N, C-alpha and C positions, 0 to 999 in steps of 0.2 A: 306279665315280664314284675320282674325286680329290680329295680334299677337302682346304681349308685350314681347321682354329679357332684362333681365337684371345686370347688370354688367358694368364695362367702360374698362375692358383691352382688352390686342389683344386675350385673345381667345376668349370673347365677341364680336369682330373685325370680326376676323375668322366662326362665328356659324350665325354671320349674314351676310356676304358674300355668306354664303350658303344657309339660307333660304329664300334672298328678291330673287334666283334663283326662286323655285319653281314656278308650279303656284296654288297650294293654296292661297300663300303668295296675301292676296288682299292688305296688309298693316302693315309695320312694324316699330315700334315703341322701341327705346331702350334708355333704362332709368338706368345711367345718360348719356348713351357713353362716345366718348370721338370725337377729334381731325380728325378723320377717316373714325368714324362710320354714316356720316349722308351722306357718299357715299350712303349707303346700304336702309340708314331706315330713319326715324325722331326720332333726339334726344330730349329728356324729361328730364328736369329736375330734376329728383325725383329721392330721397331715393329706393335703396331698400330693406332697413330695415323700413318704415316708408309703414305699407301694410296698414293702414285707407287710405294714400292720393293714394297708388295701386290701392285699390279697388271704390276707388274715380274714379276713370282717370278708368278704365277699364269698368265702369257702362256707364260714358260717351261718352266713344271711339267705345263703343260694340265692346271692343276687344274678342275674343273666347280662346285666349293659352296663358297660359305663358311660358315663357320658362324660371330657371333660374340659368344666369352662373356661381355663385360665390356658395361657401358655408356659408355662415355667412345667408342669409336669410334661408334654411331648415335646419338648426340647432335649428333657429328664431322660423319656425316652420308657414314657409306661407303654406305648401302643407294643416296644419290643418286647417289656417285662411280661405283659401279659400275653402275648404270641408265643413263649416258649416255656410261663408257670401253669397257665391255661388259658388253653387255644379255645376252651369253649365257652368263653364267654367276651363277650364283642363289648371294643372299644370302639368309641364313636371318636375318631382324633389319628391323623397320620403317626408313620411311622416318625424316627428319630432324625432319620435324614429325611421327611416331608417337611419333621417342626424347624428344619434348621434355613425355609422359605422364609420366615420368621427373625431366629435364634440367630443369621446370619447376614446382614445385609449384605459384604461382600458376595456370598453364594446366591444369593437371592437377584443381586445387580447381573452377576455371568450369567445365570440361567436364562433372565429375559433377555437378556444381550444375543444371546448363543443360536434363543429360538425366534429373535426378530420380534419381540415384544415391546411397543412403546412403549420407552420411557426415555429419561435424562439424563443424559451426557455424562458420567461418573469416571475418575480411576478408585483404588485403595489406597493407601499407608502405614505405611510403620511408625516406629523412632527410626528405623533402618534406614529409610526412604526420606526423614521431613523434608530435606533440601528439596524434594523433588515435588511433596506431598507442596512446597507455599509457593514454587515454580507452577504448579498445574494450575495453583488460587488466584496467580497471573494473568491464565490465559482466560479466565472468567467472568463476569459481568454479575455488578454486586444488584442483590446480596447474594449474602453466599453462605450455600447448604454442606456442615456438617453431620453426618451421623455414625455413636457410635457401631462396630459392626456387629456387637452381642447383643444380649436383650439388657435393659438401662432402666427396666420399670418403668417407662415411660418417660427418662430426661434425657433421651441420648440423642436429642437431634437439635442442632444450634444452627439460628438462622443470621446472620449476620450482618449490617447494614456498609461495614464495610472490610478494605483486603486488611488492614493493618489491625483490625479488631480478629478477625478469621483467623489471621497466620498465629494471633497470642491464643485463641482456644485450639490451632491446633496442635499448641506444643503442650497446653494446658490436657487435652485430652490425653492424647501421645504419652503423658506425664504421669496418666493415672485420674483424671477427673473423673473418669466412671469404674475404674481399679481393672481387669482386664478386659471389659467388655471394649473400651474403648483401646484396647492394646494394639488393634487395625480400623483407621480409620477410612471411613466412604467419604468423599469427594464428589457434589454433583451439582452439576446448574441448576439454579431456580429457577421450577417452571412459570409463570404466570395462568391463573384461569378459578375455574371452580368450582371446590372438591363434592366427591359424594365418598357411599361407603358401594359396596358390592359383595352382595354374599351368596357363595355357592355350595351344596352341599353335591359332595360327589362319593360315589363309589369303589373310586381306584381303577373304575375299568370300561374308562367311558363313558358312564351314565355319571347326569347328574343337573340337579335342581336348582331353579334361581332365587333365591327369599326377594323379599323385598327391598331395594332400593332405600335407601335413607342417606341421608346428612349430618354430620353431627358439629357442636360448634365448642370450639374446644378452648376460648378466649378467659379467662372471669369475667370481661368487663363488656358491657352492651357493645355493640358495635364491631365487638371484637377486636378488644383494648386488652391492654392488658395481658399475666402473663399468661403462658396454656399450663391446662388444669388437662384432668381426664375426661374431661366431656362434661357439658354444661347442660345441653339437651342436644336434643333431635328430632326432625322431621324424614317422614315417608308417606308417599313417596317425594322425589327430586323431579319438576316441575322440565328440566332439560333433559332428563334419561328418558326421552322418550323412544317411540320402536328405534327409528331410524341408528339415534347415539347407544341403545342397548342393543341393534345389531351389529354393532363394528365390536363393540365387549365383546360377544358371543366369538367373532370371528376372527378378531385381533390379540386378546385373551385370554378370554376364558377357554377355547378349544386347544390355541396350543400349549395353555400352560398345563391341560390335562394330560395333552395329551404328551408334554414332554417328561414332567414328571412316568411315564407310563415308561417311554422309553429309553429310560434312565432308573429302572428296575424301581421304582420308588414305592410304598406303599402308601400311600395316602387315600384315610377312607373318612371322612369326616367334612368339618364345614371351611373354605377357604375364603377369608376377606379380603379382597380387591380395596384398598386405596386408591381410587379414582382423583385426576382431575383433569377438566374439561379447557382445557385448550382449545379455543379457536373452533369449536365443536368434534373437536378430537379426542376422542380419550385418550390419558396417556398414565402408566403405572406409579404411584408414589412409593406403594409399598404391599407386602404383601402382609396378612395376618395367617394363623395358622387353627384360630377362631372366632366365634359369633364375635363382635363389637360391643364395647357399652359407652357411650347410652344408649347406643343403633339399638338394639335387640329390643332393649325396655319398649321400643316403638314398633319397631318389625312384627315380635312373637303378636303385635296385637291388632294384624294386618293378614296373619295364615290364620285360614276357618277348615283347614285339613289336619289333620291327627299328623304329629311330628313325630310322635314315638316310632308310626309304623315306618315312614322315611328316613327315619333315622337309623334304626336297626338291618333294614335291609339295605342299606346304607355302606352299611359297619359288616353286615354282611358280603356283601362286593359284588352286589345285585338290585339297585333300584328298580329295573325291567319298568314297569309302565305304572310305579307309586305315583299318586296323583300332590300333586303340590298347587293348592288351592287360593289364590289371594282373592282379601274381599280389596275393592274397589277404593273404600273408603278411608280417606288418610289417616295415620294416627301421629303421635308426639308425645315425646318427653319432656320432662322441666326438669330438672335437679338442683335441689336444695341442700345448701351448702352448710360447712361452720364458716363461721368468723375466722376472718384470717387465712381461709382455704384462700392457693395454693401452696401457703407458705405454712408458719407454725399456726394450728389451732391446739383449743382443748377440748375434753372429751367427756363423756359423763352429763353431758348437759339433758335434759330433762325434756321428751316429747308429749306434750300432748297434742289430743285434736282428729289424734286417729281415726276415732269412728264418727267422723264427719266427713271422711271421705266419701262420697259416693256420685250419682250422676255421672255412671259411664264412666267414673276413673280410679285407677288403682295404684297405687304406693306401694311401690316395689325396692324394697329394703335396701341400702348398700352400707353403709357406715351407721350398722344400730346394733346395739346390743337387750337383752333379755337382765335384769340387776336380780339377784336371790329373790326379793320380796314381786315381781313381775312385771316391774317398768321395763320402760324402754327409753336408751337413751340413745346420746351419738356417741359413735368411735370412730369415728373415718370420720378423712374430710368432705366427700362426697354421702350423703348421709342417708335423702330419699329420692329416688324418679318418680314423679309425677305424671302422669301415663296415661293417656285420653287417646280413644278413637269417637271419631267423628264426622257429618255429612259433611266438612271441611277442614282447611287446615286450620281457618280460624274459629269453627267451632269448637274443633279437640283442645285446641290453645285454655278455648275461654276453660272449657271442661276444667284443662288443668291448672291456667291459674287462679279460679277459682276453690280448688281444691287445699293449695302449698299455702293459701290464704287463711285456712280453718288451722292446718297443722301449725305450731309454734315450736318454738326449741328456743335458746338465749344466741345470738349472734345470727339467727338465720340469714341466707341471701340466695339469693336464684337472679339468672338474666329474664329479662321481662320484654327483650325482642327474638326470643328463638322464632325461626320461621320466617319471620319479616323479610329478608331479604329474598325469600323467593317468593312472597307475595309478590313483591315489587320486581320479578327477576324479569327481564327483557334480553332475546339474545341478541 
């Protein structure tokens, strides 16, 4: 198969690495890719949102399958576009109607509530119902959770400690803090517990496979301090996601979700990301995403021992059948090296050295990097490289990633040294 992977981050680097190993993969293109994805295929200078250019490229190169890495093209309707324009091309990802699970927080909450899927109590408000929103906040206990309805580049969720801050932020959000994305704001009760990410590949006809469960770390500082980031690291498996917990996830969340999509005649052939929280042993949904997560993918891919291309193609055709998903018992971790100043302002173009020293079972999945004209690799984003390792234990895997991250250098390099520590010390 000739495969086109859309995206440019660490998630796409990990997907490219895994796809390139498949005997079914004849040629892999990554659009636009980054400074490291050319290890696995051919980078193509093309926007993932330029559907016409993608259509032309697919026709010229004879591409058989498109794997959509991030959410924007899905919400914009790339699956629908190719279903109409080139129905013979497989697309791994839902239709725009299915992508609304991530593209609209209000839709996702209504979907869950209508199906009895456990999630936090909520209500949605617009500028016209601001007073009602302030009144609803009065019925909740601190802290207060406000979510922009639409996509906001991972920045549309606010957790406020006081009612005064919550009301002020509600006014700011409805006034355009996140542009059109916060024209509607979802207010929900705060859930206390420990989070994890569950990934499902579904064929839209009732068939599904569960990928390795992971936990990510969003805060910039150790001990989960400081502002949120796109993710500072991840660990898989997750100690509390045992057979009992996952049985509840399957029966209460995964299967009702897949059934609900089919009942609504929504085409969904691709990945579902379930952002879950364990509240006293009971799984509840924080959010849906309609693609793999980042940085979880960089750990999850290392634990899949079967052919991911075979599974994705079967899902995209609408029939997973008896396609297997073999998962290694060995844990995997990823630790993200980030630019100085991230998640605030940061400089780009810092020379990266020592990549040739990465070994001993660690893979440096590039995220925010690019190649210069003379072939040097430099920083081009806040999250720069995800150092990912598999080991006999979580401690073993972490030791490999920390050793690798110390071997590689760029000015201002920062990373968290406590990734996974909470799970090592976890007790019920």
